[in-house]
C-alpha positions in Angstrom: -9.4 -47.5 -23.8 -12.1 -45.3 -22.3 -12.4 -41.7 -23.2 -14.1 -38.9 -21.3 -17.0 -37.5 -23.2 -17.4 -33.8 -23.9 -20.7 -34.0 -21.9 -19.0 -35.4 -18.9 -16.4 -32.6 -19.0 -19.2 -30.0 -19.3 -21.0 -31.4 -16.3 -17.8 -31.3 -14.2 -17.1 -27.7 -15.0 -20.8 -26.8 -14.3 -21.5 -28.8 -11.2 -18.3 -28.2 -9.3 -18.6 -24.4 -9.3 -22.4 -24.7 -8.5 -21.5 -27.0 -5.6 -19.0 -24.6 -4.2 -21.4 -21.7 -4.6 -24.2 -23.6 -2.9 -21.8 -24.4 -0.1 -20.9 -20.8 0.6 -24.6 -19.6 0.3 -25.8 -22.3 2.8 -22.9 -21.4 5.1 -24.0 -17.8 5.0 -27.6 -18.6 5.5 -27.1 -21.0 8.4 -25.1 -18.5 10.6 -26.4 -15.5 12.4 -24.5 -12.6 14.1 -24.9 -12.3 17.9 -25.3 -8.7 18.9 -24.3 -9.0 22.5 -21.6 -7.3 24.7 -19.4 -10.1 26.1 -18.5 -10.3 29.7 -15.4 -8.0 30.4 -16.3 -5.5 27.8 -17.7 -2.1 28.7 -20.8 -0.2 27.4 -24.4 -0.7 26.9 -26.8 -0.7 23.9 -28.7 2.2 22.3 -30.9 1.8 19.2 -30.1 4.5 16.7 -31.9 4.4 13.3 -32.9 0.8 13.9 -29.2 -0.4 14.7 -28.1 -1.5 18.1 -25.0 0.5 19.0 -22.6 -0.3 21.8 -22.1 3.0 23.6 -19.7 3.8 26.5 -19.6 7.0 28.4 -17.3 8.2 31.0 -16.6 11.4 33.0 -18.4 14.7 33.3 -18.1 18.1 31.7 -17.9 19.4 28.1 -18.6 16.6 25.6 -16.0 14.8 23.5 -17.1 12.0 21.0 -14.6 9.4 19.9 -15.0 7.6 16.5 -12.9 4.6 15.8 -11.3 3.5 12.5 -11.6 0.6 10.1 -11.9 -1.8 11.8 -12.2 -0.7 15.3 -14.1 -0.7 18.6 -14.5 1.3 21.9 -11.5 -0.2 23.4 -9.3 1.5 20.8 -9.6 4.6 22.8 -8.5 3.2 26.2 -5.1 5.1 26.1 -7.0 8.6 26.0 -10.4 8.0 27.4 -9.5 7.8 31.1 -7.4 11.0 30.9 -10.0 13.0 29.0 -12.8 11.9 31.5 -10.9 13.8 34.2 -12.3 17.0 32.6 -14.8 16.0 29.9 -17.8 13.7 29.5 -16.4 11.3 26.9 -18.6 9.1 24.6 -17.2 6.3 22.5 -19.2 3.8 20.5 -18.8 0.8 18.0 -19.7 2.0 14.5 -22.4 -0.1 12.8 -21.1 -3.6 12.0 -18.0 -3.2 14.0 -17.1 -4.5 17.5 -20.3 -5.6 19.2 -22.7 -3.2 17.5 -25.2 -4.6 15.1 -24.9 -4.2 11.4 -27.1 -2.1 9.1 -27.4 0.9 6.9 -25.1 1.9 4.0 -21.3 1.3 4.3 -20.3 4.9 3.6 -18.8 7.8 5.5 -21.9 9.7 4.8 -24.1 7.1 6.3 -21.8 6.8 9.3 -22.1 10.6 9.7 -25.9 10.3 9.7 -25.8 7.6 12.4 -23.3 9.6 14.5 -25.3 12.8 14.3 -28.4 10.9 15.3 -26.5 9.4 18.2 -25.5 13.0 19.3 -29.2 14.0 19.2 -30.3 10.9 21.1 -27.8 11.7 23.8 -28.9 15.2 24.1 -25.4 16.6 23.3 -25.5 20.3 22.4 -21.9 21.0 21.7 -19.1 18.4 21.2 -15.5 18.0 20.1 -15.3 15.1 17.7 -12.2 13.0 17.6 -11.9 10.4 14.8 -9.1 7.9 13.9 -8.6 6.5 10.4 -12.0 5.9 8.8 -13.5 7.7 11.8 -11.5 10.8 10.9 -13.2 10.8 7.6 -16.5 10.4 9.3 -15.7 13.4 11.5 -14.8 15.4 8.4 -18.1 14.4 6.7 -20.0 15.6 9.7 -18.0 18.9 10.0 -18.6 19.6 6.3 -22.3 19.8 6.9 -21.7 22.4 9.6 -24.1 20.9 12.2 -24.7 23.0 15.2 -23.4 20.4 17.8 -20.0 19.9 16.2 -17.8 22.5 17.9 -14.4 21.3 16.7 -12.6 18.2 15.3 -9.4 16.3 15.8 -8.4 13.9 13.0 -5.9 11.2 13.8 -4.4 9.3 11.0 -7.5 10.2 9.0 -8.5 8.8 5.6 -9.5 12.0 3.9 -8.7 11.2 0.2 -8.9 8.1 -2.0 -6.8 5.2 -1.0 -6.3 1.8 -2.5 -6.1 -1.7 -0.9 -4.6 -4.9 -2.2 -6.2 -7.3 0.3 -7.2 -10.4 -1.7 -9.9 -11.7 0.6 -12.1 -8.5 0.7 -13.3 -8.7 -2.9 -14.5 -12.3 -2.2 -16.3 -11.2 0.9 -18.2 -8.6 -1.2 -19.5 -11.1 -3.7 -23.4 -11.1 -3.8 -25.0 -14.1 -2.0 -21.6 -15.9 -1.6 -19.8 -13.2 0.4 -21.3 -13.9 3.9 -20.4 -17.6 3.5 -16.8 -16.5 2.5 -16.7 -14.3 5.6 -17.8 -17.1 7.9 -15.3 -19.6 6.6 -12.5 -16.9 6.7 -13.2 -16.1 10.3 -13.3 -19.8 11.3 -10.1 -20.6 9.6 -7.8 -17.5 9.1 -9.6 -15.0 11.3 -7.2 -14.9 14.2 -4.2 -14.7 11.9 -5.7 -12.0 9.7 -6.5 -9.8 12.7 -3.1 -10.2 14.2 -1.2 -9.5 11.0 -3.4 -6.5 10.3 -2.6 -5.1 13.7 1.1 -5.7 13.1 0.9 -3.7 9.8 -1.1 -0.9 11.4 1.2 -0.8 14.5 4.3 -0.6 12.5 6.9 0.7 13.4 5.5 0.7 17.0 4.9 -3.0 17.4 6.0 -2.9 21.1 2.5 -1.5 21.9 1.0 -4.7 20.7 0.7 -6.5 24.0 -0.8 -10.0 24.3 -3.8 -8.5 26.1 -4.5 -6.1 23.3 -4.1 -8.8 20.6 -6.6 -11.1 22.5 -9.0 -8.2 22.9 -8.9 -7.1 19.2 -9.3 -10.7 18.0 -12.5 -11.0 20.0 -13.8 -7.8 18.7 -12.8 -8.1 15.0 -12.9 -11.9 14.2 -16.6 -11.9 13.4 -18.3 -12.2 10.0 -20.3 -9.0 10.4 -17.1 -7.1 11.2 -15.2 -8.6 8.2 -18.1 -7.8 5.9 -18.3 -4.2 7.2 -14.5 -3.8 6.7 -14.9 -5.1 3.1 -17.8 -2.9 2.2 -16.5 0.2 3.8 -13.1 -0.2 2.1 -14.7 -0.5 -1.3 -16.7 2.6 -0.7 -13.6 4.7 -0.1 -12.6 5.0 -3.7 -16.2 5.8 -4.8 -17.2 8.2 -2.1 -14.1 10.2 -1.3 -13.5 12.1 -4.4 -16.9 13.8 -4.1 -16.8 14.0 -0.3 -13.3 15.5 -0.1 -14.3 18.4 -2.3 -16.7 19.4 0.5 -13.9 19.6 3.1 -13.2 23.1 1.8 -16.5 24.2 3.5 -15.4 23.1 7.0 -15.3 26.1 9.3 -15.1 24.3 12.6 -11.6 24.4 14.2 -9.6 21.4 13.1 -6.4 19.8 14.4 -4.7 17.1 12.3 -2.4 14.5 13.9 -0.6 12.0 11.7 2.3 9.7 12.2 5.3 10.4 9.9 5.7 6.6 9.4 2.0 5.7 8.8 2.1 2.7 6.3 -1.7 2.6 5.9 -2.7 6.1 5.3 0.2 8.2 3.9 1.1 11.4 5.7 0.4 13.1 2.3 -3.3 12.9 3.2 -2.6 15.1 6.3 -0.6 17.7 4.3 -3.3 17.8 1.7 -6.1 18.0 4.2 -4.3 20.9 6.0 -4.0 22.8 2.7 -7.7 22.1 2.0 -9.3 23.2 5.3 -8.6 26.8 6.0 -7.1 27.5 9.4 -6.5 23.8 10.3 -3.4 23.0 12.3 -1.2 20.0 11.3 1.2 18.1 13.6 3.3 15.3 12.1 4.4 12.9 14.7 8.0 11.6 14.3 8.6 7.9 14.6 4.8 7.1 14.8 2.9 4.9 12.5 -0.9 4.6 12.0 -1.8 4.1 15.7 -1.0 7.6 16.8 -3.8 7.6 19.3 -2.2 4.6 21.1 1.5 5.6 20.6 1.0 9.3 21.3 -2.2 9.6 23.4 -0.6 12.8 24.9 -0.9 14.5 21.5 -4.6 13.6 21.2 -5.3 14.8 24.8 -3.5 18.1 24.2 -5.4 18.6 21.0 -8.7 18.2 22.7 -7.7 20.5 25.5 -6.6 23.1 23.0 -9.9 23.0 21.1 -12.1 23.1 24.3 -11.6 26.8 24.5 -11.9 27.4 20.7 -14.6 29.5 19.1 -16.3 28.4 15.9 
C-alpha cells in the first residue's frame, strides 16, 4: 500500500497556489487596455494631467458640467443633456478609468476633483454649475468644499456623501497586488456581461422599466472592461477611508446646492441626502417619491429644473 509523503503534500499545497498566482499575473501582464472611442459613441479626447479623457460638449450659453457615478460614462446623461443644451453649454466626460477614458491617478474623490478642476481650466470655463450623480456627486462636493472660483453652484443627484459599505465579493480580489488585474481580465471575459446587467438591475430598482435593451448593450460595452472594473474596485475601497475626513469639509461649502435623491434608492440611502442637507447651510433637498438610484434617468425633469433654478443664483 502506497502512502503519500509529507513532502509531496507540502509541494502540492505550495505549487498549486503558486501556479494559480502565476496564471493571474501572466494574464494581467499579457493584456492591455485600449483607450479608443468606439464607433457610435460621442466625444473626443483631451489630455488632462497625463490622462486621456473622453469629453463631449453640446449647446451654447452658460456652462454646465456633468460628472457620472461609479461606474459611469458620458451616455448616462443622455436623458438630460439635450434638454440642457437648448440653453446651456453642457460638458460631460468619462472619469479616469471609466467608459472610454484612460486610467491613471489616485482612485479618490479628491483626485477626481483635481482632474475635474484641471479640465475646467483647460476648457477655459470661468463659471459653471456642476451636476454630479452618485460618486460624481461626491466629487462635486469635494470641489465645492475648496471654494474654487469657477464653481458657481452644484446639483447632487443620489450622491455618496458619507461612508457606505459594499458586500461585492469580487472587488477585494480585483484589488489584490499583482494578481488583481488578471482577476479583472478573467472576470470580464467570463462574468462581465452578467455583472454589469445585474448591477444595473439593482441600481435601477424599482424603475427597471427604464432598462431598455439598447441601454443595457451600451452600458455593457462601456463598463465590461478590466480598467473599468479595477477603477470601480479601487474607488469603492477608497470611500470608507476618504469620506470621514472629506465629509467634515462639506460644512465649508458656500456655493448654492440642490440635493435630489430617490426615496427608494437601494445603493445610497436617502439618509445621506438628509444628512447632507443638514450639513450644508442653505442647501435645498428634494426627495423623489418612487425613484431609486438612477434619479437623473427616471426624473430628468427634476435635474433640469434644478439647473435652471441655480442658473440665476448668486454665490
